[in-house]
N, CA, C and O atoms as CSV, one atom per row, in Angstrom:
chain,resi,resn,atom,element,x,y,z
A,1,MET,N,N,132.409,-4.153,13.271
A,1,MET,CA,C,132.596,-2.722,13.162
A,1,MET,C,C,131.231,-2.065,13.078
A,1,MET,O,O,130.368,-2.530,12.334
A,2,ALA,N,N,131.019,-0.989,13.830
A,2,ALA,CA,C,129.720,-0.320,13.872
A,2,ALA,C,C,129.558,0.557,12.642
A,2,ALA,O,O,130.504,1.200,12.186
A,3,THR,N,N,128.355,0.567,12.124
A,3,THR,CA,C,128.066,1.421,10.971
A,3,THR,C,C,127.624,2.781,11.456
A,3,THR,O,O,127.387,2.983,12.647
A,4,ALA,N,N,127.513,3.717,10.522
A,4,ALA,CA,C,127.115,5.078,10.866
A,4,ALA,C,C,125.718,5.114,11.456
A,4,ALA,O,O,125.438,5.954,12.311
A,5,ALA,N,N,124.840,4.231,11.025
A,5,ALA,CA,C,123.469,4.211,11.537
A,5,ALA,C,C,123.415,3.722,12.973
A,5,ALA,O,O,122.514,4.107,13.719
A,6,GLU,N,N,124.360,2.881,13.378
A,6,GLU,CA,C,124.362,2.333,14.726
A,6,GLU,C,C,124.980,3.286,15.758
A,6,GLU,O,O,124.706,3.154,16.951
A,7,LYS,N,N,125.808,4.243,15.318
A,7,LYS,CA,C,126.465,5.160,16.250
A,7,LYS,C,C,125.468,6.191,16.745
A,7,LYS,O,O,124.694,6.756,15.972
A,8,LYS,N,N,125.504,6.420,18.029
A,8,LYS,CA,C,124.656,7.435,18.639
A,8,LYS,C,C,125.554,8.431,19.363
A,8,LYS,O,O,126.602,8.073,19.902
A,9,ARG,N,N,125.130,9.656,19.361
A,9,ARG,CA,C,125.879,10.687,20.058
A,9,ARG,C,C,125.647,10.527,21.548
A,9,ARG,O,O,124.516,10.318,21.987
A,10,SER,N,N,126.703,10.624,22.317
A,10,SER,CA,C,126.555,10.490,23.771
A,10,SER,C,C,126.023,11.794,24.357
A,10,SER,O,O,126.065,12.843,23.714
A,11,ALA,N,N,125.530,11.712,25.566
A,11,ALA,CA,C,124.968,12.870,26.249
A,11,ALA,C,C,126.095,13.828,26.643
A,11,ALA,O,O,127.250,13.426,26.780
A,12,TYR,N,N,125.734,15.108,26.824
A,12,TYR,CA,C,126.696,16.102,27.297
A,12,TYR,C,C,127.132,15.767,28.712
A,12,TYR,O,O,126.394,15.134,29.467
A,13,PHE,N,N,128.334,16.195,29.064
A,13,PHE,CA,C,128.814,16.011,30.422
A,13,PHE,C,C,128.000,16.894,31.359
A,13,PHE,O,O,127.692,18.037,31.022
A,14,SER,N,N,127.655,16.381,32.512
A,14,SER,CA,C,126.963,17.183,33.516
A,14,SER,C,C,128.000,18.033,34.244
A,14,SER,O,O,129.191,17.725,34.187
A,15,PRO,N,N,127.572,19.097,34.927
A,15,PRO,CA,C,128.531,19.899,35.695
A,15,PRO,C,C,129.286,19.075,36.741
A,15,PRO,O,O,130.473,19.304,36.972
A,16,ALA,N,N,128.609,18.128,37.366
A,16,ALA,CA,C,129.265,17.287,38.369
A,16,ALA,C,C,130.344,16.414,37.716
A,16,ALA,O,O,131.425,16.231,38.274
A,17,GLU,N,N,130.040,15.881,36.535
A,17,GLU,CA,C,131.033,15.072,35.824
A,17,GLU,C,C,132.239,15.906,35.413
A,17,GLU,O,O,133.377,15.443,35.483
A,18,LEU,N,N,131.985,17.129,34.987
A,18,LEU,CA,C,133.091,18.013,34.608
A,18,LEU,C,C,133.970,18.330,35.809
A,18,LEU,O,O,135.194,18.374,35.692
A,19,ASP,N,N,133.345,18.552,36.970
A,19,ASP,CA,C,134.123,18.812,38.184
A,19,ASP,C,C,135.016,17.632,38.528
A,19,ASP,O,O,136.195,17.806,38.836
A,20,VAL,N,N,134.456,16.437,38.476
A,20,VAL,CA,C,135.226,15.226,38.794
A,20,VAL,C,C,136.366,15.054,37.795
A,20,VAL,O,O,137.490,14.727,38.176
A,21,LEU,N,N,136.071,15.274,36.518
A,21,LEU,CA,C,137.087,15.127,35.488
A,21,LEU,C,C,138.229,16.112,35.704
A,21,LEU,O,O,139.400,15.740,35.622
A,22,MET,N,N,137.892,17.353,35.978
A,22,MET,CA,C,138.922,18.373,36.147
A,22,MET,C,C,139.756,18.136,37.407
A,22,MET,O,O,140.965,18.370,37.407
A,23,GLN,N,N,139.121,17.679,38.464
A,23,GLN,CA,C,139.866,17.400,39.689
A,23,GLN,C,C,140.769,16.187,39.501
A,23,GLN,O,O,141.899,16.166,39.987
A,24,ALA,N,N,140.269,15.186,38.799
A,24,ALA,CA,C,141.062,13.971,38.594
A,24,ALA,C,C,142.206,14.227,37.611
A,24,ALA,O,O,143.300,13.689,37.782
A,25,TYR,N,N,141.965,15.032,36.603
A,25,TYR,CA,C,142.984,15.304,35.601
A,25,TYR,C,C,144.052,16.240,36.150
A,25,TYR,O,O,145.228,16.091,35.818
A,26,GLY,N,N,143.676,17.176,36.960
A,26,GLY,CA,C,144.642,18.045,37.641
A,26,GLY,C,C,145.324,19.042,36.751
A,26,GLY,O,O,146.548,19.162,36.809
A,27,ILE,N,N,144.600,19.763,35.931
A,27,ILE,CA,C,145.208,20.765,35.057
A,27,ILE,C,C,145.706,21.932,35.899
A,27,ILE,O,O,144.988,22.441,36.759
A,28,LYS,N,N,146.912,22.342,35.650
A,28,LYS,CA,C,147.472,23.509,36.319
A,28,LYS,C,C,147.181,24.722,35.448
A,28,LYS,O,O,147.328,24.663,34.227
A,29,ARG,N,N,146.779,25.799,36.057
A,29,ARG,CA,C,146.451,27.022,35.331
A,29,ARG,C,C,147.374,28.145,35.815
A,29,ARG,O,O,147.777,28.186,36.978
A,30,THR,N,N,147.691,29.038,34.902
A,30,THR,CA,C,148.497,30.190,35.275
A,30,THR,C,C,147.586,31.233,35.909
A,30,THR,O,O,146.365,31.161,35.775
A,31,TRP,N,N,148.183,32.203,36.602
A,31,TRP,CA,C,147.376,33.256,37.218
A,31,TRP,C,C,146.714,34.099,36.141
A,31,TRP,O,O,145.639,34.653,36.372
A,32,GLN,N,N,147.340,34.210,34.952
A,32,GLN,CA,C,146.735,34.989,33.877
A,32,GLN,C,C,145.464,34.304,33.367
A,32,GLN,O,O,144.469,34.967,33.074
A,33,GLN,N,N,145.507,32.972,33.264
A,33,GLN,CA,C,144.329,32.229,32.828
A,33,GLN,C,C,143.195,32.363,33.843
A,33,GLN,O,O,142.037,32.548,33.469
A,34,LEU,N,N,143.534,32.269,35.126
A,34,LEU,CA,C,142.518,32.403,36.171
A,34,LEU,C,C,141.915,33.798,36.181
A,34,LEU,O,O,140.703,33.951,36.338
A,35,LYS,N,N,142.752,34.817,36.013
A,35,LYS,CA,C,142.276,36.191,35.988
A,35,LYS,C,C,141.325,36.408,34.811
A,35,LYS,O,O,140.277,37.035,34.968
A,36,MET,N,N,141.685,35.890,33.630
A,36,MET,CA,C,140.840,36.045,32.452
A,36,MET,C,C,139.506,35.309,32.634
A,36,MET,O,O,138.459,35.829,32.246
A,37,LYS,N,N,139.534,34.119,33.213
A,37,LYS,CA,C,138.291,33.371,33.443
A,37,LYS,C,C,137.394,34.116,34.417
A,37,LYS,O,O,136.180,34.175,34.220
A,38,TYR,N,N,137.981,34.689,35.473
A,38,TYR,CA,C,137.208,35.463,36.446
A,38,TYR,C,C,136.544,36.653,35.766
A,38,TYR,O,O,135.359,36.910,35.978
A,39,LYS,N,N,137.304,37.379,34.948
A,39,LYS,CA,C,136.735,38.523,34.228
A,39,LYS,C,C,135.612,38.076,33.295
A,39,LYS,O,O,134.589,38.753,33.186
A,40,ASN,N,N,135.797,36.947,32.626
A,40,ASN,CA,C,134.772,36.439,31.711
A,40,ASN,C,C,133.491,36.058,32.452
A,40,ASN,O,O,132.390,36.288,31.951
A,41,ILE,N,N,133.633,35.480,33.638
A,41,ILE,CA,C,132.457,35.110,34.430
A,41,ILE,C,C,131.691,36.369,34.841
A,41,ILE,O,O,130.465,36.406,34.737
A,42,ILE,N,N,132.395,37.389,35.303
A,42,ILE,CA,C,131.737,38.644,35.704
A,42,ILE,C,C,131.080,39.303,34.498
A,42,ILE,O,O,129.957,39.798,34.597
A,43,GLN,N,N,131.767,39.312,33.366
A,43,GLN,CA,C,131.212,39.926,32.160
A,43,GLN,C,C,129.941,39.197,31.724
A,43,GLN,O,O,128.952,39.836,31.363
A,44,SER,N,N,129.962,37.891,31.756
A,44,SER,CA,C,128.788,37.106,31.383
A,44,SER,C,C,127.627,37.367,32.340
A,44,SER,O,O,126.483,37.508,31.909
A,45,ALA,N,N,127.920,37.430,33.627
A,45,ALA,CA,C,126.872,37.693,34.620
A,45,ALA,C,C,126.272,39.078,34.424
A,45,ALA,O,O,125.053,39.241,34.481
A,46,ASN,N,N,127.116,40.071,34.195
A,46,ASN,CA,C,126.620,41.433,33.974
A,46,ASN,C,C,125.801,41.525,32.691
A,46,ASN,O,O,124.801,42.241,32.644
A,47,ARG,N,N,126.217,40.810,31.659
A,47,ARG,CA,C,125.477,40.807,30.397
A,47,ARG,C,C,124.090,40.199,30.599
A,47,ARG,O,O,123.096,40.734,30.108
A,48,LYS,N,N,124.025,39.074,31.326
A,48,LYS,CA,C,122.734,38.435,31.596
A,48,LYS,C,C,121.849,39.330,32.453
A,48,LYS,O,O,120.641,39.418,32.231
A,49,LYS,N,N,122.462,39.998,33.440
A,49,LYS,CA,C,121.718,40.895,34.329
A,49,LYS,C,C,121.143,42.066,33.527
A,49,LYS,O,O,119.988,42.444,33.728
A,50,ALA,N,N,121.934,42.639,32.625
A,50,ALA,CA,C,121.468,43.754,31.795
A,50,ALA,C,C,120.380,43.292,30.826
A,50,ALA,O,O,119.416,44.020,30.587
A,51,GLU,N,N,120.524,42.120,30.282
A,51,GLU,CA,C,119.523,41.579,29.354
A,51,GLU,C,C,118.193,41.356,30.069
A,51,GLU,O,O,117.130,41.565,29.485
A,52,ALA,N,N,118.253,40.937,31.321
A,52,ALA,CA,C,117.032,40.699,32.094
A,52,ALA,C,C,116.298,41.997,32.404
A,52,ALA,O,O,115.081,41.991,32.591
A,53,ARG,N,N,117.039,43.132,32.462
A,53,ARG,CA,C,116.412,44.420,32.758
A,53,ARG,C,C,115.716,45.029,31.555
A,53,ARG,O,O,114.900,45.939,31.707
A,54,LYS,N,N,116.031,44.537,30.352
A,54,LYS,CA,C,115.417,45.104,29.156
A,54,LYS,C,C,113.922,44.837,29.160
A,54,LYS,O,O,113.452,43.830,29.690
A,55,THR,N,N,113.194,45.753,28.564
A,55,THR,CA,C,111.750,45.589,28.493
A,55,THR,C,C,111.385,45.030,27.129
A,55,THR,O,O,112.196,45.023,26.203
A,56,GLY,N,N,110.172,44.572,27.027
A,56,GLY,CA,C,109.702,44.048,25.756
A,56,GLY,C,C,109.563,42.545,25.794
A,56,GLY,O,O,109.914,41.886,26.773
A,57,GLY,N,N,109.044,42.026,24.709
A,57,GLY,CA,C,108.834,40.585,24.620
A,57,GLY,C,C,110.119,39.863,24.291
A,57,GLY,O,O,111.210,40.431,24.326
A,58,GLY,N,N,109.962,38.630,23.981
A,58,GLY,CA,C,111.117,37.823,23.623
A,58,GLY,C,C,111.347,36.717,24.616
A,58,GLY,O,O,110.676,36.632,25.644
A,59,PRO,N,N,112.302,35.870,24.300
A,59,PRO,CA,C,112.569,34.741,25.194
A,59,PRO,C,C,113.202,35.198,26.501
A,59,PRO,O,O,113.860,36.236,26.565
A,60,ALA,N,N,112.993,34.419,27.514
A,60,ALA,CA,C,113.575,34.720,28.826
A,60,ALA,C,C,115.089,34.548,28.749
A,60,ALA,O,O,115.596,33.719,27.993
A,61,THR,N,N,115.795,35.337,29.537
A,61,THR,CA,C,117.250,35.218,29.553
A,61,THR,C,C,117.654,33.945,30.289
A,61,THR,O,O,116.942,33.492,31.185
A,62,PRO,N,N,118.793,33.370,29.915
A,62,PRO,CA,C,119.230,32.165,30.617
A,62,PRO,C,C,119.555,32.484,32.071
A,62,PRO,O,O,120.024,33.582,32.372
A,63,PRO,N,N,119.316,31.549,32.965
A,63,PRO,CA,C,119.592,31.812,34.388
A,63,PRO,C,C,121.090,31.922,34.638
A,63,PRO,O,O,121.906,31.405,33.874
A,64,LEU,N,N,121.430,32.601,35.716
A,64,LEU,CA,C,122.834,32.733,36.097
A,64,LEU,C,C,123.362,31.403,36.610
A,64,LEU,O,O,122.645,30.657,37.278
A,65,THR,N,N,124.613,31.108,36.300
A,65,THR,CA,C,125.252,29.919,36.861
A,65,THR,C,C,125.645,30.224,38.299
A,65,THR,O,O,125.595,31.376,38.730
A,66,ASN,N,N,126.032,29.204,39.031
A,66,ASN,CA,C,126.469,29.409,40.419
A,66,ASN,C,C,127.663,30.356,40.477
A,66,ASN,O,O,127.730,31.220,41.352
A,67,ALA,N,N,128.602,30.197,39.553
A,67,ALA,CA,C,129.785,31.058,39.534
A,67,ALA,C,C,129.397,32.503,39.250
A,67,ALA,O,O,129.951,33.419,39.857
A,68,GLU,N,N,128.445,32.723,38.330
A,68,GLU,CA,C,128.000,34.084,37.998
A,68,GLU,C,C,127.278,34.724,39.180
A,68,GLU,O,O,127.477,35.906,39.458
A,69,GLU,N,N,126.445,33.957,39.875
A,69,GLU,CA,C,125.759,34.488,41.055
A,69,GLU,C,C,126.764,34.887,42.131
A,69,GLU,O,O,126.617,35.929,42.770
A,70,MET,N,N,127.778,34.059,42.326
A,70,MET,CA,C,128.790,34.354,43.326
A,70,MET,C,C,129.591,35.597,42.931
A,70,MET,O,O,129.905,36.428,43.782
A,71,ALA,N,N,129.922,35.724,41.646
A,71,ALA,CA,C,130.679,36.890,41.173
A,71,ALA,C,C,129.889,38.171,41.387
A,71,ALA,O,O,130.451,39.180,41.813
A,72,LEU,N,N,128.587,38.144,41.095
A,72,LEU,CA,C,127.763,39.330,41.302
A,72,LEU,C,C,127.631,39.669,42.776
A,72,LEU,O,O,127.623,40.845,43.140
A,73,SER,N,N,127.526,38.659,43.633
A,73,SER,CA,C,127.399,38.931,45.063
A,73,SER,C,C,128.702,39.492,45.631
A,73,SER,O,O,128.668,40.313,46.548
A,74,LEU,N,N,129.851,39.062,45.101
A,74,LEU,CA,C,131.136,39.590,45.567
A,74,LEU,C,C,131.315,41.043,45.153
A,74,LEU,O,O,131.990,41.805,45.846
A,75,ASN,N,N,130.718,41.435,44.031
A,75,ASN,CA,C,130.856,42.808,43.541
A,75,ASN,C,C,129.747,43.725,44.036
A,75,ASN,O,O,129.736,44.904,43.682
A,76,ALA,N,N,128.824,43.233,44.833
A,76,ALA,CA,C,127.727,44.061,45.330
A,76,ALA,C,C,128.292,45.148,46.239
A,76,ALA,O,O,129.136,44.880,47.093
A,77,GLY,N,N,127.818,46.371,46.046
A,77,GLY,CA,C,128.240,47.481,46.877
A,77,GLY,C,C,129.493,48.179,46.401
A,77,GLY,O,O,129.868,49.210,46.961
A,78,ARG,N,N,130.158,47.647,45.378
A,78,ARG,CA,C,131.340,48.315,44.848
A,78,ARG,C,C,130.912,49.482,43.981
A,78,ARG,O,O,129.842,49.441,43.374
A,79,PRO,N,N,131.726,50.520,43.912
A,79,PRO,CA,C,131.359,51.656,43.055
A,79,PRO,C,C,131.360,51.243,41.592
A,79,PRO,O,O,132.169,50.422,41.158
A,80,MET,N,N,130.440,51.827,40.847
A,80,MET,CA,C,130.343,51.518,39.423
A,80,MET,C,C,130.622,52.788,38.630
A,80,MET,O,O,130.195,53.877,39.012
A,81,ALA,N,N,131.327,52.641,37.546
A,81,ALA,CA,C,131.592,53.775,36.671
A,81,ALA,C,C,130.350,54.060,35.837
A,81,ALA,O,O,129.682,53.143,35.359
A,82,GLU,N,N,130.059,55.321,35.675
A,82,GLU,CA,C,128.931,55.727,34.865
A,82,GLU,C,C,129.434,56.650,33.775
A,82,GLU,O,O,130.556,57.152,33.841
A,83,GLY,N,N,128.614,56.867,32.791
A,83,GLY,CA,C,128.980,57.725,31.683
A,83,GLY,C,C,129.131,59.177,32.104
A,83,GLY,O,O,128.695,59.580,33.182
A,84,ILE,N,N,129.746,59.937,31.246
A,84,ILE,CA,C,129.934,61.357,31.499
A,84,ILE,C,C,128.636,62.072,31.169
A,84,ILE,O,O,128.200,62.018,30.019
A,85,PRO,N,N,127.986,62.752,32.139
A,85,PRO,CA,C,126.698,63.378,31.864
A,85,PRO,C,C,126.781,64.528,30.876
A,85,PRO,O,O,125.802,64.794,30.179
A,86,GLY,N,N,127.898,65.213,30.790
A,86,GLY,CA,C,128.011,66.359,29.911
A,86,GLY,C,C,128.437,66.014,28.495
A,86,GLY,O,O,128.571,66.919,27.672
A,87,GLY,N,N,128.651,64.765,28.178
A,87,GLY,CA,C,129.096,64.384,26.844
A,87,GLY,C,C,130.562,64.005,26.860
A,87,GLY,O,O,131.083,63.543,27.875
A,88,THR,N,N,131.218,64.199,25.744
A,88,THR,CA,C,132.621,63.839,25.638
A,88,THR,C,C,133.502,65.039,25.916
A,88,THR,O,O,133.027,66.174,25.954
A,89,SER,N,N,134.773,64.789,26.109
A,89,SER,CA,C,135.693,65.873,26.425
A,89,SER,C,C,135.977,66.771,25.233
A,89,SER,O,O,136.542,67.851,25.407
A,90,SER,N,N,135.602,66.358,24.024
A,90,SER,CA,C,135.851,67.185,22.851
A,90,SER,C,C,134.795,68.270,22.672
A,90,SER,O,O,134.971,69.174,21.854
A,91,GLU,N,N,133.709,68.192,23.422
A,91,GLU,CA,C,132.666,69.198,23.330
A,91,GLU,C,C,133.002,70.365,24.256
A,91,GLU,O,O,133.608,70.156,25.307
A,92,PRO,N,N,132.618,71.594,23.884
A,92,PRO,CA,C,132.900,72.736,24.766
A,92,PRO,C,C,132.107,72.632,26.070
A,92,PRO,O,O,131.000,72.095,26.101
A,93,VAL,N,N,132.692,73.151,27.127
A,93,VAL,CA,C,132.057,73.115,28.445
A,93,VAL,C,C,131.004,74.215,28.515
A,93,VAL,O,O,131.237,75.350,28.101
A,94,THR,N,N,129.840,73.851,29.048
A,94,THR,CA,C,128.769,74.825,29.233
A,94,THR,C,C,128.534,75.020,30.720
A,94,THR,O,O,128.892,74.152,31.516
A,95,PRO,N,N,127.932,76.153,31.117
A,95,PRO,CA,C,127.664,76.357,32.548
A,95,PRO,C,C,126.740,75.302,33.133
A,95,PRO,O,O,126.761,75.061,34.340
A,96,GLU,N,N,125.928,74.669,32.292
A,96,GLU,CA,C,125.011,73.641,32.792
A,96,GLU,C,C,125.731,72.327,33.082
A,96,GLU,O,O,125.192,71.452,33.760
A,97,ASP,N,N,126.930,72.198,32.574
A,97,ASP,CA,C,127.686,70.954,32.730
A,97,ASP,C,C,128.469,70.993,34.030
A,97,ASP,O,O,129.608,71.460,34.062
A,98,SER,N,N,127.864,70.504,35.097
A,98,SER,CA,C,128.505,70.572,36.415
A,98,SER,C,C,129.678,69.611,36.545
A,98,SER,O,O,130.549,69.826,37.388
A,99,SER,N,N,129.724,68.545,35.724
A,99,SER,CA,C,130.809,67.581,35.857
A,99,SER,C,C,132.150,68.169,35.448
A,99,SER,O,O,133.195,67.627,35.805
A,100,ALA,N,N,132.136,69.281,34.697
A,100,ALA,CA,C,133.387,69.905,34.286
A,100,ALA,C,C,134.064,70.612,35.450
A,100,ALA,O,O,135.227,70.996,35.330
A,101,PHE,N,N,133.386,70.793,36.558
A,101,PHE,CA,C,133.920,71.537,37.690
A,101,PHE,C,C,134.267,70.621,38.860
A,101,PHE,O,O,134.274,71.047,40.014
A,102,ILE,N,N,134.553,69.367,38.550
A,102,ILE,CA,C,134.967,68.397,39.557
A,102,ILE,C,C,136.395,67.992,39.225
A,102,ILE,O,O,136.695,67.657,38.079
A,103,LYS,N,N,137.273,68.019,40.216
A,103,LYS,CA,C,138.671,67.668,40.012
A,103,LYS,C,C,139.020,66.497,40.905
A,103,LYS,O,O,138.661,66.473,42.082
A,104,TYR,N,N,139.722,65.524,40.343
A,104,TYR,CA,C,140.175,64.364,41.095
A,104,TYR,C,C,141.692,64.352,41.051
A,104,TYR,O,O,142.278,64.296,39.970
A,105,SER,N,N,142.333,64.404,42.202
A,105,SER,CA,C,143.787,64.420,42.261
A,105,SER,C,C,144.257,63.747,43.536
A,105,SER,O,O,143.777,64.068,44.623
A,106,ASP,N,N,145.176,62.831,43.413
A,106,ASP,CA,C,145.774,62.131,44.561
A,106,ASP,C,C,144.727,61.507,45.482
A,106,ASP,O,O,144.874,61.536,46.704
A,107,GLY,N,N,143.680,60.948,44.901
A,107,GLY,CA,C,142.654,60.295,45.697
A,107,GLY,C,C,141.653,61.232,46.332
A,107,GLY,O,O,140.799,60.786,47.097
A,108,ASN,N,N,141.732,62.519,46.039
A,108,ASN,CA,C,140.808,63.504,46.611
A,108,ASN,C,C,139.926,64.104,45.522
A,108,ASN,O,O,140.389,64.381,44.416
A,109,ILE,N,N,138.685,64.296,45.841
A,109,ILE,CA,C,137.747,64.933,44.934
A,109,ILE,C,C,137.487,66.338,45.458
A,109,ILE,O,O,137.187,66.532,46.636
A,110,SER,N,N,137.609,67.315,44.563
A,110,SER,CA,C,137.329,68.688,44.979
A,110,SER,C,C,136.462,69.374,43.926
A,110,SER,O,O,136.529,69.068,42.735
A,111,LEU,N,N,135.658,70.298,44.401
A,111,LEU,CA,C,134.790,71.058,43.517
A,111,LEU,C,C,135.479,72.352,43.130
A,111,LEU,O,O,136.067,73.027,43.975
A,112,LEU,N,N,135.408,72.696,41.860
A,112,LEU,CA,C,136.002,73.916,41.356
A,112,LEU,C,C,134.916,74.950,41.112
A,112,LEU,O,O,133.774,74.608,40.803
A,113,GLU,N,N,135.283,76.215,41.253
A,113,GLU,CA,C,134.337,77.284,40.967
A,113,GLU,C,C,134.164,77.382,39.454
A,113,GLU,O,O,135.147,77.326,38.715
A,114,PRO,N,N,132.934,77.528,38.992
A,114,PRO,CA,C,132.753,77.699,37.549
A,114,PRO,C,C,133.326,79.040,37.110
A,114,PRO,O,O,133.324,79.999,37.882
A,115,PRO,N,N,133.813,79.113,35.880
A,115,PRO,CA,C,134.370,80.374,35.418
A,115,PRO,C,C,133.274,81.429,35.298
A,115,PRO,O,O,132.124,81.128,34.975
A,116,VAL,N,N,133.662,82.663,35.565
A,116,VAL,CA,C,132.723,83.779,35.461
A,116,VAL,C,C,132.744,84.255,34.009
A,116,VAL,O,O,133.795,84.633,33.491
A,117,PRO,N,N,131.581,84.235,33.355
A,117,PRO,CA,C,131.584,84.677,31.961
A,117,PRO,C,C,131.909,86.172,31.879
A,117,PRO,O,O,131.398,86.977,32.657
A,118,THR,N,N,132.747,86.515,30.944
A,118,THR,CA,C,133.125,87.907,30.738
A,118,THR,C,C,132.725,88.326,29.332
A,118,THR,O,O,132.566,87.501,28.432
A,119,GLU,N,N,132.570,89.618,29.176
A,119,GLU,CA,C,132.230,90.160,27.863
A,119,GLU,C,C,133.484,90.170,27.001
A,119,GLU,O,O,134.553,90.559,27.473
A,120,PRO,N,N,133.373,89.757,25.770
A,120,PRO,CA,C,134.560,89.822,24.899
A,120,PRO,C,C,134.962,91.284,24.667
A,120,PRO,O,O,134.105,92.147,24.476
A,121,GLN,N,N,136.232,91.544,24.684
A,121,GLN,CA,C,136.733,92.892,24.485
A,121,GLN,C,C,137.029,93.123,23.011
A,121,GLN,O,O,137.482,92.227,22.298
A,122,ALA,N,N,136.772,94.305,22.591
A,122,ALA,CA,C,137.037,94.642,21.188
A,122,ALA,C,C,138.533,94.722,20.960
A,122,ALA,O,O,139.290,95.167,21.824
A,123,VAL,N,N,138.936,94.291,19.806
A,123,VAL,CA,C,140.351,94.335,19.444
A,123,VAL,C,C,140.638,95.691,18.815
A,123,VAL,O,O,139.958,96.101,17.874
A,124,LYS,N,N,141.651,96.392,19.340
A,124,LYS,CA,C,142.033,97.698,18.807
A,124,LYS,C,C,142.908,97.495,17.591
A,124,LYS,O,O,143.810,96.658,17.584
A,125,ARG,N,N,142.626,98.280,16.557
A,125,ARG,CA,C,143.434,98.195,15.346
A,125,ARG,C,C,144.193,99.436,15.106
A,125,ARG,O,O,144.928,99.529,14.122
């Protein structure tokens, strides 16, 4: 019987070994599992990409895996959502906030005329 001093930890599985193991084992995955894994790969790739853009010192970011590189290349050229330039919807609209005058309906984008400021009228008592 081997003692604790004689036991050694084995090396990590290489990516090639993991591929062979998974193909030989034949695990079936649901479409929900595949969808979640795909989203996780894209999220990880985007996180690494954003970390690489940061300035300053510190350790280098880990390189992208083959799957992450492929995910980023598949998403190249797709529209990206950006923040609202005028702030949140709970803030009052100002004339400088041009994003408040854009309307999206049924797949069409249209520009709205900004409201014309009027003088407040006195209330008669």
